[in-house]
N, CA, C, O and the ligand as a Tripos MOL2 file, in Angstrom:
@<TRIPOS>MOLECULE
protein
  293   291    74     0     0
PROTEIN
NO_CHARGES

@<TRIPOS>ATOM
      1 N           0.8620   -1.2040    0.0000 N.3       1 MET1
      2 CA          0.0000    0.0000    0.0000 C.3       1 MET1
      3 C           0.8850    1.2360    0.0000 C.2       1 MET1
      4 O           1.6340    1.4530    0.9530 O.2       1 MET1
      5 N           0.8160    2.0550   -1.0520 N.am      2 PRO2
      6 CA          1.6490    3.2670   -1.0780 C.3       2 PRO2
      7 C           1.2020    4.2510   -0.0150 C.2       2 PRO2
      8 O           0.0550    4.2470    0.4320 O.2       2 PRO2
      9 N           2.1350    5.0850    0.3710 N.am      3 LYS3
     10 CA          1.8390    6.0620    1.4180 C.3       3 LYS3
     11 C           1.0410    7.2210    0.8270 C.2       3 LYS3
     12 O           1.3910    7.7540   -0.2260 O.2       3 LYS3
     13 N          -0.0170    7.6000    1.5040 N.am      4 ALA4
     14 CA         -0.8420    8.7190    1.0360 C.3       4 ALA4
     15 C          -0.2040   10.0370    1.4240 C.2       4 ALA4
     16 O           0.1440   10.2570    2.5840 O.2       4 ALA4
     17 N          -0.0520   10.9100    0.4400 N.am      5 ASN5
     18 CA          0.4740   12.2480    0.6850 C.3       5 ASN5
     19 C          -0.5380   13.2760    0.2100 C.2       5 ASN5
     20 O          -1.3640   13.0040   -0.6620 O.2       5 ASN5
     21 N          -0.4590   14.4470    0.7930 N.am      6 LEU6
     22 CA         -1.2930   15.5530    0.3370 C.3       6 LEU6
     23 C          -0.5680   16.2190   -0.8130 C.2       6 LEU6
     24 O           0.5260   16.7590   -0.6430 O.2       6 LEU6
     25 N          -1.1830   16.1770   -1.9840 N.am      7 ARG7
     26 CA         -0.5680   16.7880   -3.1690 C.3       7 ARG7
     27 C          -1.2860   18.0950   -3.4380 C.2       7 ARG7
     28 O          -2.4680   18.1170   -3.7810 O.2       7 ARG7
     29 N          -0.5520   19.1830   -3.2770 N.am      8 VAL8
     30 CA         -1.1630   20.5050   -3.4490 C.3       8 VAL8
     31 C          -1.3090   20.7940   -4.9430 C.2       8 VAL8
     32 O          -0.3600   20.6250   -5.7080 O.2       8 VAL8
     33 N          -2.4740   21.2190   -5.3430 N.am      9 LEU9
     34 CA         -2.7620   21.5050   -6.7490 C.3       9 LEU9
     35 C          -2.8710   23.0060   -6.9720 C.2       9 LEU9
     36 O          -3.1330   23.7760   -6.0480 O.2       9 LEU9
     37 N          -2.6620   23.4010   -8.2310 N.am     10 ASP10
     38 CA         -2.8240   24.8130   -8.5870 C.3      10 ASP10
     39 C          -4.2670   25.2250   -8.3740 C.2      10 ASP10
     40 O          -5.1940   24.4930   -8.7210 O.2      10 ASP10
     41 N          -4.4410   26.3780   -7.8140 N.am     11 SER11
     42 CA         -5.7840   26.8870   -7.6110 C.3      11 SER11
     43 C          -5.7660   28.3890   -7.7980 C.2      11 SER11
     44 O          -4.8200   29.0530   -7.3740 O.2      11 SER11
     45 N          -6.8050   28.9410   -8.4320 N.am     12 PRO12
     46 CA         -6.8390   30.4020   -8.5990 C.3      12 PRO12
     47 C          -6.8980   31.1170   -7.2580 C.2      12 PRO12
     48 O          -6.5620   32.2980   -7.1720 O.2      12 PRO12
     49 N          -7.3200   30.4160   -6.2110 N.am     13 SER13
     50 CA         -7.4020   31.0480   -4.8880 C.3      13 SER13
     51 C          -6.0500   31.1170   -4.1970 C.2      13 SER13
     52 O          -5.8990   31.8260   -3.2020 O.2      13 SER13
     53 N          -5.0510   30.3800   -4.7200 N.am     14 GLY14
     54 CA         -3.7280   30.3930   -4.1090 C.3      14 GLY14
     55 C          -3.3390   29.0110   -3.6290 C.2      14 GLY14
     56 O          -4.1360   28.0740   -3.6800 O.2      14 GLY14
     57 N          -2.0760   28.8910   -3.1510 N.am     15 PRO15
     58 CA         -1.6160   27.5830   -2.6980 C.3      15 PRO15
     59 C          -2.3890   27.1210   -1.4680 C.2      15 PRO15
     60 O          -2.8600   27.9370   -0.6750 O.2      15 PRO15
     61 N          -2.5110   25.8160   -1.3210 N.am     16 PHE16
     62 CA         -3.1980   25.1940   -0.1850 C.3      16 PHE16
     63 C          -4.6940   25.4870   -0.1670 C.2      16 PHE16
     64 O          -5.3270   25.4310    0.8880 O.2      16 PHE16
     65 N          -5.2670   25.8030   -1.3420 N.am     17 HIS17
     66 CA         -6.7180   25.9390   -1.4120 C.3      17 HIS17
     67 C          -7.3330   24.7720   -2.1600 C.2      17 HIS17
     68 O          -8.5440   24.5530   -2.1150 O.2      17 HIS17
     69 N          -6.4690   24.0180   -2.8580 N.am     18 LYS18
     70 CA         -6.9450   22.8350   -3.5480 C.3      18 LYS18
     71 C          -5.8250   21.8030   -3.4960 C.2      18 LYS18
     72 O          -4.6660   22.1210   -3.7630 O.2      18 LYS18
     73 N          -6.1740   20.5750   -3.1530 N.am     19 ALA19
     74 CA         -5.1690   19.5270   -3.0570 C.3      19 ALA19
     75 C          -5.8490   18.1880   -3.2630 C.2      19 ALA19
     76 O          -7.0760   18.0880   -3.2320 O.2      19 ALA19
     77 N          -5.0390   17.1600   -3.4740 N.am     20 GLU20
     78 CA         -5.6210   15.8360   -3.6130 C.3      20 GLU20
     79 C          -4.7950   14.8170   -2.8530 C.2      20 GLU20
     80 O          -3.6210   15.0390   -2.5550 O.2      20 GLU20
     81 N          -5.4300   13.6970   -2.5440 N.am     21 CYS21
     82 CA         -4.7510   12.5840   -1.8980 C.3      21 CYS21
     83 C          -3.9960   11.8310   -2.9780 C.2      21 CYS21
     84 O          -4.5710   11.4890   -4.0110 O.2      21 CYS21
     85 N          -2.6980   11.5650   -2.7520 N.am     22 SER22
     86 CA         -1.8730   10.9320   -3.7830 C.3      22 SER22
     87 C          -2.2560    9.4770   -4.0110 C.2      22 SER22
     88 O          -1.8980    8.9050   -5.0410 O.2      22 SER22
     89 N          -2.9740    8.8650   -3.0750 N.am     23 VAL23
     90 CA         -3.3420    7.4570   -3.2310 C.3      23 VAL23
     91 C          -4.7050    7.2960   -3.9040 C.2      23 VAL23
     92 O          -4.8170    6.6020   -4.9150 O.2      23 VAL23
     93 N          -5.7320    7.9250   -3.3560 N.am     24 CYS24
     94 CA         -7.0770    7.6920   -3.9100 C.3      24 CYS24
     95 C          -7.5770    8.8360   -4.7760 C.2      24 CYS24
     96 O          -8.6180    8.7170   -5.4210 O.2      24 CYS24
     97 N          -6.8330    9.9600   -4.7950 N.am     25 GLY25
     98 CA         -7.1990   11.0670   -5.6800 C.3      25 GLY25
     99 C          -8.3490   11.9230   -5.1930 C.2      25 GLY25
    100 O          -8.8370   12.7830   -5.9260 O.2      25 GLY25
    101 N          -8.7860   11.6980   -3.9730 N.am     26 GLU26
    102 CA         -9.8590   12.5470   -3.4430 C.3      26 GLU26
    103 C          -9.3640   13.9920   -3.3450 C.2      26 GLU26
    104 O          -8.2380   14.2410   -2.9140 O.2      26 GLU26
    105 N         -10.2140   14.9400   -3.7480 N.am     27 THR27
    106 CA         -9.7930   16.3450   -3.7370 C.3      27 THR27
    107 C         -10.3230   17.0570   -2.4970 C.2      27 THR27
    108 O         -11.3960   16.7480   -1.9800 O.2      27 THR27
    109 N          -9.5340   18.0140   -2.0470 N.am     28 PHE28
    110 CA         -9.8800   18.8160   -0.8750 C.3      28 PHE28
    111 C          -9.8700   20.2800   -1.2810 C.2      28 PHE28
    112 O          -8.9980   20.7300   -2.0240 O.2      28 PHE28
    113 N         -10.8420   21.0040   -0.7860 N.am     29 TYR29
    114 CA        -10.9330   22.4270   -1.1110 C.3      29 TYR29
    115 C         -11.0120   23.2470    0.1630 C.2      29 TYR29
    116 O         -11.6200   22.8410    1.1530 O.2      29 TYR29
    117 N         -10.3840   24.4080    0.1120 N.am     30 VAL30
    118 CA        -10.5370   25.3760    1.1880 C.3      30 VAL30
    119 C         -11.0590   26.6490    0.5420 C.2      30 VAL30
    120 O         -10.5180   27.1050   -0.4650 O.2      30 VAL30
    121 N         -12.0860   27.2120    1.1060 N.am     31 LEU31
    122 CA        -12.6670   28.4350    0.5460 C.3      31 LEU31
    123 C         -11.6540   29.5750    0.6130 C.2      31 LEU31
    124 O         -10.8780   29.6650    1.5640 O.2      31 LEU31
    125 N         -11.6630   30.4620   -0.4180 N.am     32 PRO32
    126 CA        -10.6640   31.5470   -0.4740 C.3      32 PRO32
    127 C         -10.6980   32.4640    0.7410 C.2      32 PRO32
    128 O          -9.6800   33.0630    1.0870 O.2      32 PRO32
    129 N         -11.8450   32.5850    1.3910 N.am     33 GLU33
    130 CA        -11.9420   33.5230    2.5230 C.3      33 GLU33
    131 C         -11.4080   32.9420    3.8360 C.2      33 GLU33
    132 O         -11.3250   33.6500    4.8390 O.2      33 GLU33
    133 N         -11.0490   31.6600    3.8310 N.am     34 VAL34
    134 CA        -10.5340   31.0580    5.0630 C.3      34 VAL34
    135 C          -9.1180   31.5610    5.3160 C.2      34 VAL34
    136 O          -8.2370   31.3960    4.4720 O.2      34 VAL34
    137 N          -8.8960   32.1770    6.4860 N.am     35 ILE35
    138 CA         -7.5920   32.7590    6.7920 C.3      35 ILE35
    139 C          -6.5890   31.6560    7.1530 C.2      35 ILE35
    140 O          -5.4450   31.6760    6.6980 O.2      35 ILE35
    141 N          -7.0230   30.7060    7.9640 N.am     36 GLU36
    142 CA         -6.1390   29.6060    8.3760 C.3      36 GLU36
    143 C          -6.2260   28.4820    7.3480 C.2      36 GLU36
    144 O          -6.4670   27.3280    7.7010 O.2      36 GLU36
    145 N          -6.0280   28.8270    6.0670 N.am     37 PHE37
    146 CA         -6.2810   27.8570    4.9940 C.3      37 PHE37
    147 C          -5.3690   26.6420    5.0600 C.2      37 PHE37
    148 O          -5.7940   25.5230    4.7730 O.2      37 PHE37
    149 N          -4.1040   26.8650    5.4400 N.am     38 LYS38
    150 CA         -3.1770   25.7420    5.4690 C.3      38 LYS38
    151 C          -3.5560   24.7470    6.5770 C.2      38 LYS38
    152 O          -3.5730   23.5340    6.3650 O.2      38 LYS38
    153 N          -3.8520   25.2850    7.7380 N.am     39 GLU39
    154 CA         -4.2880   24.4440    8.8570 C.3      39 GLU39
    155 C          -5.5690   23.7050    8.4910 C.2      39 GLU39
    156 O          -5.7310   22.5240    8.7970 O.2      39 GLU39
    157 N          -6.4770   24.4250    7.8300 N.am     40 ASP40
    158 CA         -7.7550   23.8370    7.4430 C.3      40 ASP40
    159 C          -7.5320   22.6730    6.4850 C.2      40 ASP40
    160 O          -8.1470   21.6150    6.6180 O.2      40 ASP40
    161 N          -6.6360   22.8860    5.5100 N.am     41 MET41
    162 CA         -6.3310   21.8480    4.5320 C.3      41 MET41
    163 C          -5.7220   20.6240    5.2200 C.2      41 MET41
    164 O          -6.1260   19.4930    4.9480 O.2      41 MET41
    165 N          -4.7510   20.8480    6.1110 N.am     42 LEU42
    166 CA         -4.0980   19.7380    6.8090 C.3      42 LEU42
    167 C          -5.0930   19.0000    7.7020 C.2      42 LEU42
    168 O          -5.0140   17.7820    7.8630 O.2      42 LEU42
    169 N          -6.0220   19.7480    8.2760 N.am     43 LYS43
    170 CA         -7.0480   19.1380    9.1230 C.3      43 LYS43
    171 C          -7.9530   18.2260    8.2910 C.2      43 LYS43
    172 O          -8.3090   17.1260    8.7120 O.2      43 LYS43
    173 N          -8.3120   18.7080    7.1070 N.am     44 GLN44
    174 CA         -9.1500   17.8980    6.2130 C.3      44 GLN44
    175 C          -8.4280   16.6190    5.8140 C.2      44 GLN44
    176 O          -9.0240   15.5430    5.7650 O.2      44 GLN44
    177 N          -7.1340   16.7530    5.5300 N.am     45 PHE45
    178 CA         -6.3640   15.5920    5.1000 C.3      45 PHE45
    179 C          -6.2000   14.6070    6.2570 C.2      45 PHE45
    180 O          -6.2430   13.3920    6.0620 O.2      45 PHE45
    181 N          -6.0150   15.1370    7.4450 N.am     46 ASP46
    182 CA         -5.8910   14.2850    8.6290 C.3      46 ASP46
    183 C          -7.1780   13.4670    8.8270 C.2      46 ASP46
    184 O          -7.1320   12.2710    9.1160 O.2      46 ASP46
    185 N          -8.3210   14.1410    8.6660 N.am     47 ALA47
    186 CA         -9.6050   13.4480    8.8000 C.3      47 ALA47
    187 C          -9.7610   12.3990    7.7060 C.2      47 ALA47
    188 O         -10.3170   11.3260    7.9400 O.2      47 ALA47
    189 N          -9.2660   12.7140    6.5100 N.am     48 HIS48
    190 CA         -9.3320   11.7790    5.3850 C.3      48 HIS48
    191 C          -8.4860   10.5390    5.6720 C.2      48 HIS48
    192 O          -8.9220    9.4140    5.4270 O.2      48 HIS48
    193 N          -7.2810   10.7490    6.1900 N.am     49 LEU49
    194 CA         -6.4270    9.6060    6.5500 C.3      49 LEU49
    195 C          -7.1360    8.7430    7.5900 C.2      49 LEU49
    196 O          -7.1310    7.5140    7.5120 O.2      49 LEU49
    197 N          -7.7410    9.4150    8.5600 N.am     50 HIS50
    198 CA         -8.4350    8.7140    9.6330 C.3      50 HIS50
    199 C          -9.5550    7.8350    9.0770 C.2      50 HIS50
    200 O          -9.7490    6.7050    9.5260 O.2      50 HIS50
    201 N         -10.2880    8.3630    8.0990 N.am     51 ASN51
    202 CA        -11.4370    7.6340    7.5520 C.3      51 ASN51
    203 C         -11.0650    6.6350    6.4680 C.2      51 ASN51
    204 O         -11.6300    5.5430    6.4080 O.2      51 ASN51
    205 N         -10.1070    7.0060    5.6000 N.am     52 GLN52
    206 CA         -9.8490    6.2010    4.4090 C.3      52 GLN52
    207 C          -8.5500    5.3990    4.4620 C.2      52 GLN52
    208 O          -8.4400    4.3580    3.8130 O.2      52 GLN52
    209 N          -7.5800    5.8650    5.2180 N.am     53 HIS53
    210 CA         -6.2710    5.1900    5.2520 C.3      53 HIS53
    211 C          -5.8970    4.9880    6.7110 C.2      53 HIS53
    212 O          -4.9040    5.5250    7.2010 O.2      53 HIS53
    213 N          -6.7140    4.2040    7.3860 N.am     54 ARG54
    214 CA         -6.6070    4.0930    8.8370 C.3      54 ARG54
    215 C          -5.2480    3.5570    9.2960 C.2      54 ARG54
    216 O          -4.7270    3.9810   10.3270 O.2      54 ARG54
    217 N          -4.6710    2.6160    8.5210 N.am     55 GLY55
    218 CA         -3.3730    2.0510    8.8980 C.3      55 GLY55
    219 C          -2.3080    3.1300    8.9790 C.2      55 GLY55
    220 O          -1.5200    3.1760    9.9230 O.2      55 GLY55
    221 N          -2.2980    3.9910    7.9800 N.am     56 GLN56
    222 CA         -1.3060    5.0690    7.9460 C.3      56 GLN56
    223 C          -1.5630    6.0730    9.0720 C.2      56 GLN56
    224 O          -0.6280    6.5840    9.6880 O.2      56 GLN56
    225 N          -2.8220    6.3420    9.3270 N.am     57 TRP57
    226 CA         -3.1820    7.2770   10.4020 C.3      57 TRP57
    227 C          -2.7030    6.7420   11.7490 C.2      57 TRP57
    228 O          -2.1240    7.4720   12.5530 O.2      57 TRP57
    229 N          -2.9570    5.4490   11.9790 N.am     58 ASP58
    230 CA         -2.5190    4.8220   13.2270 C.3      58 ASP58
    231 C          -1.0020    4.9000   13.3850 C.2      58 ASP58
    232 O          -0.5050    5.1990   14.4710 O.2      58 ASP58
    233 N          -0.2680    4.6330   12.3060 N.am     59 ALA59
    234 CA          1.1960    4.6800   12.3470 C.3      59 ALA59
    235 C           1.6750    6.0910   12.6550 C.2      59 ALA59
    236 O           2.6340    6.2890   13.4010 O.2      59 ALA59
    237 N           0.9860    7.0780   12.0630 N.am     60 MET60
    238 CA          1.3400    8.4820   12.2790 C.3      60 MET60
    239 C           1.1090    8.8780   13.7380 C.2      60 MET60
    240 O           1.9280    9.5720   14.3400 O.2      60 MET60
    241 N          -0.0140    8.4290   14.2950 N.am     61 GLU61
    242 CA         -0.3280    8.7340   15.6940 C.3      61 GLU61
    243 C           0.7130    8.1280   16.6220 C.2      61 GLU61
    244 O           1.1290    8.7560   17.5970 O.2      61 GLU61
    245 N           1.1340    6.9000   16.3140 N.am     62 LYS62
    246 CA          2.1320    6.2200   17.1380 C.3      62 LYS62
    247 C           3.4370    6.9970   17.1290 C.2      62 LYS62
    248 O           4.0920    7.1540   18.1590 O.2      62 LYS62
    249 N           3.8130    7.4910   15.9220 N.am     63 ARG63
    250 CA          5.0550    8.2420   15.7930 C.3      63 ARG63
    251 C           4.9530    9.5530   16.5890 C.2      63 ARG63
    252 O           5.8820    9.9340   17.3010 O.2      63 ARG63
    253 N           3.8100   10.2310   16.4540 N.am     64 LYS64
    254 CA          3.5880   11.4800   17.2020 C.3      64 LYS64
    255 C           3.7180   11.2310   18.7000 C.2      64 LYS64
    256 O           4.3350   12.0050   19.4310 O.2      64 LYS64
    257 N           3.1130   10.1220   19.1330 N.am     65 GLN65
    258 CA          3.1270    9.7630   20.5420 C.3      65 GLN65
    259 C           4.5590    9.5380   21.0220 C.2      65 GLN65
    260 O           4.9370    9.9650   22.1140 O.2      65 GLN65
    261 N           5.3580    8.8530   20.1790 N.am     66 ARG66
    262 CA          6.7400    8.5490   20.5460 C.3      66 ARG66
    263 C           7.5470    9.8370   20.6680 C.2      66 ARG66
    264 O           8.3310   10.0010   21.6030 O.2      66 ARG66
    265 N           7.3500   10.7510   19.7160 N.am     67 ILE67
    266 CA          8.0730   12.0280   19.7630 C.3      67 ILE67
    267 C           7.6720   12.8070   21.0110 C.2      67 ILE67
    268 O           8.5190   13.4120   21.6680 O.2      67 ILE67
    269 N           6.3740   12.7920   21.3380 N.am     68 ALA68
    270 CA          5.9010   13.4830   22.5520 C.3      68 ALA68
    271 C           6.5240   12.8720   23.7900 C.2      68 ALA68
    272 O           6.9110   13.5910   24.7110 O.2      68 ALA68
    273 N           6.6270   11.5410   23.8230 N.am     69 ASP69
    274 CA          7.2360   10.8660   24.9700 C.3      69 ASP69
    275 C           8.6990   11.2590   25.1140 C.2      69 ASP69
    276 O           9.1820   11.5060   26.2190 O.2      69 ASP69
    277 N           9.4040   11.3160   23.9750 N.am     70 GLU70
    278 CA         10.8300   11.6550   24.0200 C.3      70 GLU70
    279 C          11.0380   13.0990   24.4700 C.2      70 GLU70
    280 O          12.0090   13.4010   25.1640 O.2      70 GLU70
    281 N          10.1380   13.9830   24.0790 N.am     71 ASN71
    282 CA         10.2760   15.3830   24.4550 C.3      71 ASN71
    283 C          10.0010   15.6070   25.9350 C.2      71 ASN71
    284 O          10.4450   16.5970   26.5180 O.2      71 ASN71
    285 N           9.2730   14.6890   26.5300 N.am     72 ARG72
    286 CA          8.9340   14.8320   27.9420 C.3      72 ARG72
    287 C          10.1270   14.4870   28.8310 C.2      72 ARG72
    288 O          10.1990   14.9350   29.9750 O.2      72 ARG72
    289 N          11.0610   13.6920   28.3100 N.am     73 ARG73
    290 CA         12.1950   13.2340   29.1170 C.3      73 ARG73
    291 C          13.1670   14.3750   29.4280 C.2      73 ARG73
    292 O          14.1770   14.1600   30.0990 O.2      73 ARG73
    293 ZN         -6.8950    9.0140    0.1120 Zn       74 ZN74
@<TRIPOS>BOND
     1     1     2 1
     2     2     3 1
     3     3     4 2
     4     3     5 am
     5     5     6 1
     6     6     7 1
     7     7     8 2
     8     7     9 am
     9     9    10 1
    10    10    11 1
    11    11    12 2
    12    11    13 am
    13    13    14 1
    14    14    15 1
    15    15    16 2
    16    15    17 am
    17    17    18 1
    18    18    19 1
    19    19    20 2
    20    19    21 am
    21    21    22 1
    22    22    23 1
    23    23    24 2
    24    23    25 am
    25    25    26 1
    26    26    27 1
    27    27    28 2
    28    27    29 am
    29    29    30 1
    30    30    31 1
    31    31    32 2
    32    31    33 am
    33    33    34 1
    34    34    35 1
    35    35    36 2
    36    35    37 am
    37    37    38 1
    38    38    39 1
    39    39    40 2
    40    39    41 am
    41    41    42 1
    42    42    43 1
    43    43    44 2
    44    43    45 am
    45    45    46 1
    46    46    47 1
    47    47    48 2
    48    47    49 am
    49    49    50 1
    50    50    51 1
    51    51    52 2
    52    51    53 am
    53    53    54 1
    54    54    55 1
    55    55    56 2
    56    55    57 am
    57    57    58 1
    58    58    59 1
    59    59    60 2
    60    59    61 am
    61    61    62 1
    62    62    63 1
    63    63    64 2
    64    63    65 am
    65    65    66 1
    66    66    67 1
    67    67    68 2
    68    67    69 am
    69    69    70 1
    70    70    71 1
    71    71    72 2
    72    71    73 am
    73    73    74 1
    74    74    75 1
    75    75    76 2
    76    75    77 am
    77    77    78 1
    78    78    79 1
    79    79    80 2
    80    79    81 am
    81    81    82 1
    82    82    83 1
    83    83    84 2
    84    83    85 am
    85    85    86 1
    86    86    87 1
    87    87    88 2
    88    87    89 am
    89    89    90 1
    90    90    91 1
    91    91    92 2
    92    91    93 am
    93    93    94 1
    94    94    95 1
    95    95    96 2
    96    95    97 am
    97    97    98 1
    98    98    99 1
    99    99   100 2
   100    99   101 am
   101   101   102 1
   102   102   103 1
   103   103   104 2
   104   103   105 am
   105   105   106 1
   106   106   107 1
   107   107   108 2
   108   107   109 am
   109   109   110 1
   110   110   111 1
   111   111   112 2
   112   111   113 am
   113   113   114 1
   114   114   115 1
   115   115   116 2
   116   115   117 am
   117   117   118 1
   118   118   119 1
   119   119   120 2
   120   119   121 am
   121   121   122 1
   122   122   123 1
   123   123   124 2
   124   123   125 am
   125   125   126 1
   126   126   127 1
   127   127   128 2
   128   127   129 am
   129   129   130 1
   130   130   131 1
   131   131   132 2
   132   131   133 am
   133   133   134 1
   134   134   135 1
   135   135   136 2
   136   135   137 am
   137   137   138 1
   138   138   139 1
   139   139   140 2
   140   139   141 am
   141   141   142 1
   142   142   143 1
   143   143   144 2
   144   143   145 am
   145   145   146 1
   146   146   147 1
   147   147   148 2
   148   147   149 am
   149   149   150 1
   150   150   151 1
   151   151   152 2
   152   151   153 am
   153   153   154 1
   154   154   155 1
   155   155   156 2
   156   155   157 am
   157   157   158 1
   158   158   159 1
   159   159   160 2
   160   159   161 am
   161   161   162 1
   162   162   163 1
   163   163   164 2
   164   163   165 am
   165   165   166 1
   166   166   167 1
   167   167   168 2
   168   167   169 am
   169   169   170 1
   170   170   171 1
   171   171   172 2
   172   171   173 am
   173   173   174 1
   174   174   175 1
   175   175   176 2
   176   175   177 am
   177   177   178 1
   178   178   179 1
   179   179   180 2
   180   179   181 am
   181   181   182 1
   182   182   183 1
   183   183   184 2
   184   183   185 am
   185   185   186 1
   186   186   187 1
   187   187   188 2
   188   187   189 am
   189   189   190 1
   190   190   191 1
   191   191   192 2
   192   191   193 am
   193   193   194 1
   194   194   195 1
   195   195   196 2
   196   195   197 am
   197   197   198 1
   198   198   199 1
   199   199   200 2
   200   199   201 am
   201   201   202 1
   202   202   203 1
   203   203   204 2
   204   203   205 am
   205   205   206 1
   206   206   207 1
   207   207   208 2
   208   207   209 am
   209   209   210 1
   210   210   211 1
   211   211   212 2
   212   211   213 am
   213   213   214 1
   214   214   215 1
   215   215   216 2
   216   215   217 am
   217   217   218 1
   218   218   219 1
   219   219   220 2
   220   219   221 am
   221   221   222 1
   222   222   223 1
   223   223   224 2
   224   223   225 am
   225   225   226 1
   226   226   227 1
   227   227   228 2
   228   227   229 am
   229   229   230 1
   230   230   231 1
   231   231   232 2
   232   231   233 am
   233   233   234 1
   234   234   235 1
   235   235   236 2
   236   235   237 am
   237   237   238 1
   238   238   239 1
   239   239   240 2
   240   239   241 am
   241   241   242 1
   242   242   243 1
   243   243   244 2
   244   243   245 am
   245   245   246 1
   246   246   247 1
   247   247   248 2
   248   247   249 am
   249   249   250 1
   250   250   251 1
   251   251   252 2
   252   251   253 am
   253   253   254 1
   254   254   255 1
   255   255   256 2
   256   255   257 am
   257   257   258 1
   258   258   259 1
   259   259   260 2
   260   259   261 am
   261   261   262 1
   262   262   263 1
   263   263   264 2
   264   263   265 am
   265   265   266 1
   266   266   267 1
   267   267   268 2
   268   267   269 am
   269   269   270 1
   270   270   271 1
   271   271   272 2
   272   271   273 am
   273   273   274 1
   274   274   275 1
   275   275   276 2
   276   275   277 am
   277   277   278 1
   278   278   279 1
   279   279   280 2
   280   279   281 am
   281   281   282 1
   282   282   283 1
   283   283   284 2
   284   283   285 am
   285   285   286 1
   286   286   287 1
   287   287   288 2
   288   287   289 am
   289   289   290 1
   290   290   291 1
   291   291   292 2
@<TRIPOS>SUBSTRUCTURE
     1 MET1         2 RESIDUE 1 A MET
     2 PRO2         6 RESIDUE 1 A PRO
     3 LYS3        10 RESIDUE 1 A LYS
     4 ALA4        14 RESIDUE 1 A ALA
     5 ASN5        18 RESIDUE 1 A ASN
     6 LEU6        22 RESIDUE 1 A LEU
     7 ARG7        26 RESIDUE 1 A ARG
     8 VAL8        30 RESIDUE 1 A VAL
     9 LEU9        34 RESIDUE 1 A LEU
    10 ASP10       38 RESIDUE 1 A ASP
    11 SER11       42 RESIDUE 1 A SER
    12 PRO12       46 RESIDUE 1 A PRO
    13 SER13       50 RESIDUE 1 A SER
    14 GLY14       54 RESIDUE 1 A GLY
    15 PRO15       58 RESIDUE 1 A PRO
    16 PHE16       62 RESIDUE 1 A PHE
    17 HIS17       66 RESIDUE 1 A HIS
    18 LYS18       70 RESIDUE 1 A LYS
    19 ALA19       74 RESIDUE 1 A ALA
    20 GLU20       78 RESIDUE 1 A GLU
    21 CYS21       82 RESIDUE 1 A CYS
    22 SER22       86 RESIDUE 1 A SER
    23 VAL23       90 RESIDUE 1 A VAL
    24 CYS24       94 RESIDUE 1 A CYS
    25 GLY25       98 RESIDUE 1 A GLY
    26 GLU26      102 RESIDUE 1 A GLU
    27 THR27      106 RESIDUE 1 A THR
    28 PHE28      110 RESIDUE 1 A PHE
    29 TYR29      114 RESIDUE 1 A TYR
    30 VAL30      118 RESIDUE 1 A VAL
    31 LEU31      122 RESIDUE 1 A LEU
    32 PRO32      126 RESIDUE 1 A PRO
    33 GLU33      130 RESIDUE 1 A GLU
    34 VAL34      134 RESIDUE 1 A VAL
    35 ILE35      138 RESIDUE 1 A ILE
    36 GLU36      142 RESIDUE 1 A GLU
    37 PHE37      146 RESIDUE 1 A PHE
    38 LYS38      150 RESIDUE 1 A LYS
    39 GLU39      154 RESIDUE 1 A GLU
    40 ASP40      158 RESIDUE 1 A ASP
    41 MET41      162 RESIDUE 1 A MET
    42 LEU42      166 RESIDUE 1 A LEU
    43 LYS43      170 RESIDUE 1 A LYS
    44 GLN44      174 RESIDUE 1 A GLN
    45 PHE45      178 RESIDUE 1 A PHE
    46 ASP46      182 RESIDUE 1 A ASP
    47 ALA47      186 RESIDUE 1 A ALA
    48 HIS48      190 RESIDUE 1 A HIS
    49 LEU49      194 RESIDUE 1 A LEU
    50 HIS50      198 RESIDUE 1 A HIS
    51 ASN51      202 RESIDUE 1 A ASN
    52 GLN52      206 RESIDUE 1 A GLN
    53 HIS53      210 RESIDUE 1 A HIS
    54 ARG54      214 RESIDUE 1 A ARG
    55 GLY55      218 RESIDUE 1 A GLY
    56 GLN56      222 RESIDUE 1 A GLN
    57 TRP57      226 RESIDUE 1 A TRP
    58 ASP58      230 RESIDUE 1 A ASP
    59 ALA59      234 RESIDUE 1 A ALA
    60 MET60      238 RESIDUE 1 A MET
    61 GLU61      242 RESIDUE 1 A GLU
    62 LYS62      246 RESIDUE 1 A LYS
    63 ARG63      250 RESIDUE 1 A ARG
    64 LYS64      254 RESIDUE 1 A LYS
    65 GLN65      258 RESIDUE 1 A GLN
    66 ARG66      262 RESIDUE 1 A ARG
    67 ILE67      266 RESIDUE 1 A ILE
    68 ALA68      270 RESIDUE 1 A ALA
    69 ASP69      274 RESIDUE 1 A ASP
    70 GLU70      278 RESIDUE 1 A GLU
    71 ASN71      282 RESIDUE 1 A ASN
    72 ARG72      286 RESIDUE 1 A ARG
    73 ARG73      290 RESIDUE 1 A ARG
    74 ZN74       293 GROUP 0 **** ****
């Protein structure tokens, strides 16, 4: 199973307003008026991983957890 990445696509609204999942090709949109557009886009992709690519999401969470544990030491 290839790793899913967020592929940012050209959009007249600017970067990080349109992107697609590199594995399944699902597209994500952020409205031009959204100020926190990058965060919004990453949040959408995170939810997509959670719903559609659960194995990768779980692995990512484990890695995040490990980094958090190491930073606590
Ligand atoms: Zn996908």
